[in-house]
N, C-alpha and C positions, 0 to 999 in steps of 0.2 A: 358805232359799226357799221360800215356795209359792205353789205357782201359781193365777190367777183363773181361779173360778168362772164358767161361765157363769150366768144364769137355770134351763137349763135345768135345769144337776144340781145345782141348788137345791130344781128341783122348783116355781119359785113363773112357770110361767108364763103370763100373761093371754089369751087367747082373746079379750077383746078390743082390747088392743095392739096394731094392725098390730107392728108394731117383731119381737111376739112372734114371729108370726107363722114368717115364716122360721126361725132358730132352731128353732123347736119342730120344722117341713118336717127338714132337715136333719140334727137330733138324732137325729128318727126314721129317717129312710132310714141313716144310719148305725149304727144301733141296732139295724134288720130287716138289715145288711149287700146292699141292693139300691139300686141309681143310680135314673132318671129313671124310666126309660119300665119298668123292671119298677114302680117303687114305685105310677108309674100306675098302669098296670094291678090290680098288685092290691086295689087299693081303689074300680077305677070308674071308671075318671076319663082325660083325655086326658092329654102330657106335653107340651101349650102350656096345658092347666089347670094342673099342676101347676107349673108354666117364671110363668105370672100369679102364686099363690099366694109363689112365692120371688123374688117384683122387689123393691124396696123399697119401703116406699110411698111416698114421693116421685115412682116411677114412674107413668104411665098408662099401662103396663098391666098395673101392679099390681091386683089380684080380692082382697080379704076372703076369706076361706074360710066357709062355712058351720059354722054349730056343728052341724052333725049332722056334718059333714065331720071337725071336729077334736075332736068326743067318737067316732065310728067310729075313729080313727089312735088316738086317747090307750087306747080299752077295748079293739085290737089291739094295743097293746103289751101292756096287764096279761096280757092271756090268753095272750099268750108267755113272759110269764114277762122282759119288759124293760125294766121302767121301775126 
């Protein structure tokens, strides 16, 4: 029996897809072994902002991450050899 891979495991996350945003962030936190507070601090944002990024797109609290944030987190994962 094979396990189903997520889009992030396949490397196919799209920064324009709001559903992919939460998956990307959760995967990054897992790879970096950081909780929400430490992750937010690492990337110079607040925990509340991170929580809004993690909300499902249909939530009124959902906020789309800027392309700069997406790229900065992606590049950090590469620099740290976590991709």
